[in-house]
C-alpha positions as CSV (number, residue, x, y, z in Angstrom):
1,X,-11.3,83.7,-1.4
2,X,-9.3,80.5,-0.8
3,X,-11.2,77.0,-0.6
4,X,-12.7,75.8,2.8
5,X,-11.0,73.6,4.4
6,X,-12.4,70.2,4.7
7,X,-12.2,67.8,8.0
8,X,-11.3,64.7,8.6
9,X,-14.9,63.3,8.8
10,X,-15.4,65.0,5.6
11,X,-13.0,63.1,3.4
12,X,-13.8,59.9,4.7
13,X,-16.9,60.2,3.3
14,X,-15.5,62.0,-0.1
15,X,-16.7,59.7,-2.6
16,X,-13.9,58.3,-5.3
17,X,-12.8,60.0,-8.3
18,X,-15.4,58.9,-11.4
19,X,-12.6,57.4,-13.1
20,X,-12.5,54.8,-10.3
21,X,-16.1,53.8,-9.5
22,X,-17.0,50.5,-10.8
23,X,-14.2,49.4,-11.5
24,X,-14.3,46.1,-10.2
25,X,-17.2,45.6,-12.3
26,X,-14.9,45.7,-15.3
27,X,-12.8,42.9,-14.0
28,X,-12.9,39.4,-14.8
29,X,-14.0,36.6,-12.3
30,X,-10.2,35.1,-12.5
31,X,-8.9,38.5,-11.6
32,X,-10.4,39.4,-8.2
33,X,-8.0,37.2,-5.8
34,X,-10.6,35.6,-3.4
35,X,-12.0,34.0,-6.7
36,X,-9.0,33.0,-8.0
37,X,-7.8,31.5,-4.5
38,X,-11.3,29.1,-4.5
39,X,-11.0,28.5,-8.2
40,X,-7.6,27.2,-7.2
41,X,-8.4,25.0,-5.1
42,X,-11.9,23.8,-6.8
43,X,-8.8,22.6,-10.1
44,X,-6.9,20.9,-7.8
45,X,-9.7,19.0,-6.1
46,X,-10.9,18.6,-9.3
47,X,-7.7,17.1,-10.7
48,X,-7.8,14.7,-8.3
49,X,-11.6,13.5,-8.9
50,X,-10.3,13.3,-12.4
51,X,-7.0,11.2,-12.1
52,X,-9.1,8.8,-9.6
53,X,-11.8,8.5,-12.5
54,X,-9.8,7.9,-14.9
55,X,-7.1,5.6,-12.9
56,X,-7.0,2.9,-16.0
57,X,-4.5,5.3,-17.0
58,X,-3.5,7.4,-14.3
59,X,-1.9,4.8,-12.5
60,X,0.4,3.2,-15.0
61,X,0.8,6.5,-15.7
62,X,1.9,7.9,-12.5
63,X,4.0,4.3,-11.8
64,X,6.0,4.7,-14.7
65,X,6.8,8.4,-13.6
66,X,7.4,7.0,-10.4
67,X,9.6,3.9,-11.9
68,X,11.2,6.4,-14.0
69,X,12.1,8.4,-10.9
70,X,13.8,5.6,-9.0
71,X,15.6,3.8,-11.7
72,X,17.2,7.2,-13.0
73,X,20.4,6.6,-10.8
74,X,20.6,2.8,-12.0
75,X,20.2,3.8,-15.7
76,X,22.5,6.7,-15.5
77,X,24.8,4.2,-13.7
78,X,24.9,1.3,-16.0
79,X,25.3,4.3,-19.0
80,X,28.5,5.0,-17.8
81,X,29.3,1.6,-17.0
82,X,28.3,-0.3,-20.4
83,X,28.5,3.0,-22.4
84,X,25.7,2.0,-23.9
85,X,22.6,4.9,-25.0
86,X,19.8,5.7,-22.7
87,X,17.4,3.8,-24.9
88,X,19.8,0.7,-25.2
89,X,20.3,1.1,-21.1
90,X,16.4,1.2,-20.4
91,X,15.2,-1.4,-22.6
92,X,18.0,-3.8,-21.2
93,X,16.4,-2.8,-17.4
94,X,12.9,-3.6,-18.7
95,X,14.2,-7.0,-19.9
96,X,16.2,-7.4,-16.4
97,X,12.9,-6.4,-14.7
98,X,10.5,-9.0,-16.8
99,X,13.1,-11.9,-16.4
100,X,13.7,-11.0,-12.4
101,X,10.9,-10.0,-10.9
102,X,7.5,-10.6,-12.9
103,X,8.8,-13.9,-14.2
104,X,9.5,-14.9,-10.6
105,X,6.3,-13.0,-9.1
106,X,3.9,-14.8,-11.4
107,X,5.5,-18.2,-10.7
108,X,5.2,-17.7,-6.9
109,X,1.5,-16.3,-7.1
110,X,0.6,-19.4,-9.1
111,X,2.0,-21.6,-6.4
112,X,0.7,-19.5,-3.9
113,X,-2.9,-19.6,-5.2
114,X,-2.5,-23.4,-5.8
115,X,-1.1,-24.1,-1.9
116,X,-4.5,-21.4,-1.0
117,X,-7.0,-24.2,-2.7
118,X,-5.3,-27.0,-1.4
119,X,-5.4,-25.7,1.7
120,X,-9.2,-25.2,1.7
121,X,-9.4,-28.9,0.4
122,X,-7.5,-30.0,3.3
123,X,-9.9,-28.3,5.9
124,X,-12.6,-30.0,4.4
125,X,-10.9,-33.4,3.8
126,X,-9.4,-33.1,7.9
127,X,-13.1,-31.8,9.2
128,X,-14.9,-35.2,7.5
129,X,-11.7,-37.2,8.6
130,X,-12.0,-36.4,12.3
131,X,-16.0,-36.7,12.1
132,X,-15.0,-40.3,10.6
133,X,-12.8,-41.3,13.4
134,X,-15.2,-39.9,16.1
135,X,-18.0,-41.6,15.1
136,X,-15.7,-45.0,14.4
137,X,-13.4,-44.8,17.5
138,X,-14.2,-46.4,20.7
139,X,-11.7,-44.2,23.1
140,X,-10.2,-40.9,22.7
141,X,-6.7,-42.7,22.6
142,X,-7.6,-45.0,19.7
143,X,-9.0,-42.1,18.0
144,X,-5.9,-39.7,18.3
145,X,-3.6,-42.6,17.2
146,X,-5.9,-43.1,13.9
147,X,-6.1,-39.1,13.4
148,X,-2.1,-39.3,13.6
149,X,-1.8,-42.4,11.7
150,X,-3.5,-40.5,9.1
151,X,-0.9,-37.2,9.0
152,X,-3.6,-35.1,10.5
153,X,-1.9,-32.9,13.4
154,X,-2.5,-29.0,14.6
155,X,-5.5,-28.0,15.6
156,X,-7.4,-31.2,14.4
157,X,-6.9,-33.2,17.6
158,X,-8.2,-30.7,19.6
159,X,-11.5,-30.9,17.3
160,X,-11.5,-34.7,18.1
161,X,-10.9,-34.3,21.3
162,X,-14.1,-31.7,21.5
163,X,-15.9,-34.3,19.3
164,X,-15.9,-37.1,21.8
165,X,-16.0,-34.9,25.1
166,X,-19.0,-35.3,27.1
167,X,-22.2,-32.8,26.6
168,X,-20.5,-30.5,29.3
169,X,-18.1,-29.6,26.5
170,X,-19.7,-26.3,25.1
171,X,-17.6,-27.0,21.9
172,X,-18.6,-30.4,21.7
173,X,-22.0,-29.5,22.0
174,X,-21.5,-27.1,19.4
175,X,-19.8,-29.5,17.2
176,X,-22.7,-32.5,17.7
177,X,-25.8,-29.2,17.1
178,X,-23.6,-28.8,13.8
179,X,-23.4,-32.3,12.5
180,X,-27.6,-33.0,13.5
181,X,-28.2,-30.0,11.6
182,X,-26.0,-31.0,8.4
183,X,-28.1,-34.5,8.7
184,X,-31.4,-32.9,8.9
185,X,-30.7,-30.1,6.2
186,X,-29.0,-32.1,3.3
187,X,-31.0,-30.7,0.9
188,X,-30.4,-27.3,1.6
189,X,-26.9,-28.1,2.5
190,X,-26.4,-29.6,-1.3
191,X,-28.2,-26.0,-2.7
192,X,-25.9,-24.1,-0.7
193,X,-22.7,-26.0,-1.8
194,X,-24.2,-25.4,-5.6
195,X,-24.6,-21.8,-5.1
196,X,-21.2,-22.2,-3.6
197,X,-20.0,-23.7,-6.7
198,X,-21.9,-21.3,-9.0
199,X,-20.1,-18.2,-7.1
200,X,-16.7,-20.1,-7.7
201,X,-17.3,-19.9,-11.3
202,X,-18.2,-16.6,-11.4
203,X,-15.3,-15.3,-8.8
204,X,-12.9,-17.8,-11.2
205,X,-14.1,-15.5,-14.1
206,X,-13.4,-12.7,-12.4
207,X,-10.5,-13.4,-11.5
208,X,-9.1,-14.1,-15.1
209,X,-10.9,-10.8,-15.8
210,X,-8.3,-9.0,-13.2
211,X,-5.6,-10.9,-14.2
212,X,-5.8,-9.8,-17.8
213,X,-6.6,-6.2,-16.3
214,X,-3.4,-6.4,-14.3
215,X,-1.5,-7.1,-17.5
216,X,-3.0,-4.7,-19.3
217,X,-1.9,-2.5,-16.8
218,X,1.5,-3.9,-16.6
219,X,1.7,-3.2,-20.3
220,X,0.9,-0.1,-20.1
221,X,3.3,0.9,-17.3
222,X,6.0,-0.5,-18.9
223,X,5.0,1.2,-22.3
224,X,4.8,4.6,-20.3
225,X,7.9,3.9,-18.5
226,X,10.2,3.0,-21.7
227,X,9.4,6.8,-23.2
228,X,9.2,8.4,-19.8
229,X,12.7,7.5,-19.1
230,X,14.1,7.6,-22.6
231,X,13.1,11.4,-22.4
232,X,13.7,11.9,-18.8
233,X,16.6,15.2,-19.0
234,X,13.8,16.6,-21.7
235,X,11.2,16.0,-19.2
236,X,13.1,17.4,-16.4
237,X,14.4,20.5,-18.3
238,X,10.1,20.9,-19.3
239,X,9.2,20.8,-15.8
240,X,12.2,23.2,-14.6
241,X,10.9,25.8,-17.7
242,X,7.6,26.0,-15.9
243,X,8.7,27.2,-13.1
244,X,8.4,31.1,-12.6
245,X,11.8,32.9,-13.1
246,X,11.3,35.4,-9.7
247,X,11.1,32.1,-7.6
248,X,13.2,29.7,-9.3
249,X,15.9,29.3,-7.2
250,X,14.0,29.3,-4.1
251,X,11.4,26.5,-5.7
252,X,14.8,24.5,-6.8
253,X,16.2,24.6,-3.6
254,X,12.4,22.9,-1.9
255,X,12.7,20.6,-4.9
256,X,15.9,19.2,-3.6
257,X,14.5,19.0,-0.5
258,X,11.9,17.2,-1.8
259,X,13.7,14.8,-3.9
260,X,16.0,14.0,-0.5
261,X,13.3,12.8,1.6
262,X,11.2,11.4,-1.3
263,X,13.7,9.4,-2.7
264,X,15.3,8.5,0.6
265,X,12.0,6.8,1.6
266,X,10.7,5.5,-1.4
267,X,14.2,4.1,-3.4
268,X,15.0,2.6,0.4
269,X,11.7,1.2,1.7
270,X,10.7,-0.4,-1.9
271,X,14.0,-2.2,-2.5
272,X,13.8,-3.3,1.3
273,X,10.4,-4.4,0.8
274,X,11.5,-6.4,-2.5
275,X,14.0,-8.2,-0.4
276,X,11.6,-8.9,2.8
277,X,9.1,-10.4,0.1
278,X,11.8,-13.0,-0.5
279,X,12.9,-13.4,2.8
280,X,9.2,-14.0,4.1
281,X,8.4,-16.2,1.4
282,X,11.0,-18.2,1.8
283,X,10.4,-18.6,5.6
284,X,7.0,-19.2,5.3
285,X,7.5,-22.0,3.0
286,X,10.2,-23.7,5.3
287,X,8.0,-23.1,8.4
288,X,5.2,-24.7,6.6
289,X,2.7,-21.7,6.1
290,X,0.3,-22.5,3.7
291,X,0.0,-20.0,1.0
292,X,3.5,-18.5,1.2
293,X,4.3,-17.2,-1.9
294,X,1.3,-15.0,-1.7
295,X,1.7,-14.1,2.0
296,X,5.3,-13.3,2.1
297,X,5.0,-10.6,-0.4
298,X,1.6,-8.9,1.4
299,X,3.6,-9.2,4.7
300,X,6.7,-7.2,3.0
301,X,4.4,-4.7,0.8
302,X,3.2,-3.8,4.5
303,X,6.4,-3.1,6.0
304,X,7.0,-0.2,3.8
305,X,5.4,1.2,6.6
306,X,7.4,0.3,9.5
307,X,6.2,-2.3,11.9
308,X,2.9,-2.8,10.2
309,X,4.4,-6.3,8.7
310,X,3.1,-7.6,12.2
311,X,-0.3,-7.9,10.9
312,X,1.3,-11.2,9.4
313,X,1.6,-12.5,12.5
314,X,-1.4,-13.7,13.7
315,X,-2.2,-14.5,10.5
316,X,0.5,-16.9,9.5
317,X,0.0,-18.5,13.0
318,X,-3.4,-19.2,12.1
319,X,-3.2,-20.9,8.9
320,X,-0.1,-23.1,10.4
321,X,-2.2,-24.1,13.3
322,X,-4.6,-25.0,10.9
323,X,-2.8,-26.5,8.2
324,X,-2.6,-29.7,10.3
325,X,0.7,-30.8,10.4
326,X,2.1,-33.6,11.9
327,X,5.5,-34.3,14.4
328,X,7.1,-31.2,15.4
329,X,5.5,-28.6,12.7
330,X,2.1,-29.5,14.4
331,X,3.1,-29.1,18.0
332,X,1.5,-25.9,19.8
333,X,5.5,-24.3,20.5
334,X,6.2,-24.5,16.4
335,X,3.0,-23.6,15.8
336,X,3.4,-20.1,18.2
337,X,7.1,-20.0,18.0
338,X,7.6,-20.3,14.6
339,X,6.0,-17.4,12.9
340,X,7.0,-15.1,15.6
341,X,10.7,-16.0,15.2
342,X,10.8,-15.2,11.6
343,X,8.8,-12.1,12.3
344,X,11.3,-10.8,14.6
345,X,14.3,-12.3,12.6
346,X,12.7,-10.0,9.3
347,X,12.2,-7.3,11.7
348,X,15.9,-7.2,12.7
349,X,17.2,-7.2,9.2
350,X,14.8,-4.6,8.3
351,X,16.2,-2.7,11.3
352,X,19.8,-3.4,11.5
353,X,21.0,-4.5,7.9
354,X,18.9,-3.7,5.3
355,X,17.7,0.0,6.4
356,X,21.6,1.3,7.0
357,X,22.9,-0.4,4.3
358,X,20.1,0.8,1.5
359,X,18.2,4.0,3.2
360,X,20.6,5.3,5.2
361,X,19.8,7.8,7.8
362,X,16.3,9.3,8.4
363,X,14.7,10.7,5.9
364,X,12.2,12.6,8.2
365,X,9.3,10.9,7.4
366,X,8.6,9.1,10.8
367,X,5.6,6.3,11.3
368,X,3.0,8.1,12.0
369,X,2.9,10.4,9.5
370,X,3.4,7.4,7.1
371,X,0.6,5.9,8.4
372,X,-2.1,8.8,8.4
373,X,-1.0,9.4,4.9
374,X,-1.5,6.0,3.3
375,X,-4.6,5.3,5.3
376,X,-6.2,8.8,4.3
377,X,-4.9,8.7,0.9
378,X,-6.2,5.0,0.0
379,X,-10.0,5.9,1.7
380,X,-10.1,9.1,-0.3
381,X,-8.7,7.8,-3.9
382,X,-7.9,4.2,-3.6
383,X,-4.9,2.8,-5.6
384,X,-4.3,6.6,-7.0
385,X,-4.1,7.8,-3.7
386,X,-2.0,5.2,-2.2
387,X,0.6,6.3,-4.9
388,X,0.3,9.9,-4.2
389,X,0.3,9.9,-0.6
390,X,3.7,9.4,0.9
391,X,5.3,11.9,-1.6
392,X,2.5,14.7,-0.9
393,X,2.9,14.1,2.9
394,X,6.6,14.6,2.4
395,X,6.2,17.6,0.3
396,X,4.0,19.3,3.0
397,X,5.8,18.4,5.8
398,X,8.8,20.4,4.2
399,X,6.9,23.0,3.2
400,X,5.4,23.5,6.6
401,X,9.2,23.7,8.0
402,X,10.7,25.6,5.4
403,X,7.5,28.3,4.7
404,X,4.4,28.0,6.8
405,X,6.1,27.5,10.3
406,X,9.2,30.3,9.9
407,X,6.6,32.7,8.5
408,X,4.2,31.7,11.9
409,X,7.3,32.3,14.4
410,X,7.9,35.6,13.1
411,X,4.5,36.8,13.6
412,X,4.2,35.2,17.2
413,X,7.2,36.9,18.0
414,X,6.0,40.6,17.1
415,X,8.7,40.5,14.2
416,X,6.1,40.3,11.2
417,X,2.6,41.8,10.5
418,X,-0.4,38.9,10.7
419,X,0.2,36.6,7.1
420,X,-3.6,36.7,7.3
421,X,-5.2,40.1,8.1
422,X,-8.8,40.1,8.1
423,X,-8.2,44.2,6.9
424,X,-6.1,46.5,5.5
């Protein structure tokens, strides 16, 4: 007898063979693709969180790897040019960085800190001078002349005028009220000054602690840099050996593109920022801005993101105005014009000389991408995030352009199946 034929409806409900029943139950969790995807994402997040928690070590290590990557062309050039071994070349490079960068930076930062302290003292001294002259001078002209004789300019003649103005002046009334309050609350003011003194002592201790921490971080960075740089060839070979053989050529092609973008941006922008730090520091010092050797490097670091150095313009104008210079440096046209001219000079040097000469053609890292990546990385992971934000943004952008977008276009044009199907 022939076996009865089964209908399609019956075949759909035919149970699987016994050997296939419960096969999923014999799988480990990491053998299930959805679980593996979730674990992969959690693992990447855990690496970032662990890196942030151990930033005292990870930040110097990342800086060392970044510096080894950035200085590799310099090391290779020096080895060929002077015929030295890699270890000797790296040692000489570290010594050169200490002599040319670290020591001048420490001297400049110390001088800048001294300028800031002197600036704070001059603010108090200038206000006391204005108050004294306002109380003793019979007329505004005599008061201004006396103030000029004592070498105080900038914003202080306007403060003096406000203190001598009649009661219709809101600023004059506010200054008079402040003087009366100080006279009526001398004990409280004295206690506040004492509290401020204790706070300054505490902040001074914290400052020296921060200096020690930075010095220790610098030592760790130099330590890691030496060993990473001397073993850079082996390091590259080791990382290439970790790549899967099946997709190695494709991955190396992507890594080459990563290198072109990252090295073009980071090497170029850091070199330009170093030059801009010298330009802005000398420029601010020349036009009379206090704290020039601190403000200059800060503005130069901000210039890594194009046009973000504009933040330094209102700060430099305010500091110059409050400094109280006499002569032409105390005139309003100098206070407004000199920092503005310096900013546009620095920006023009960046746009038309440093960038074409050092960075070359566009790296594909546009300003919105850099700004978003920097803010997001810093907000999520602090200094650790700032170090990795721009390289990750560059790599993600290339991955989208080279892999995700072409596949999406194929699917949108009907030339490929849905890359993320809900059913199979």
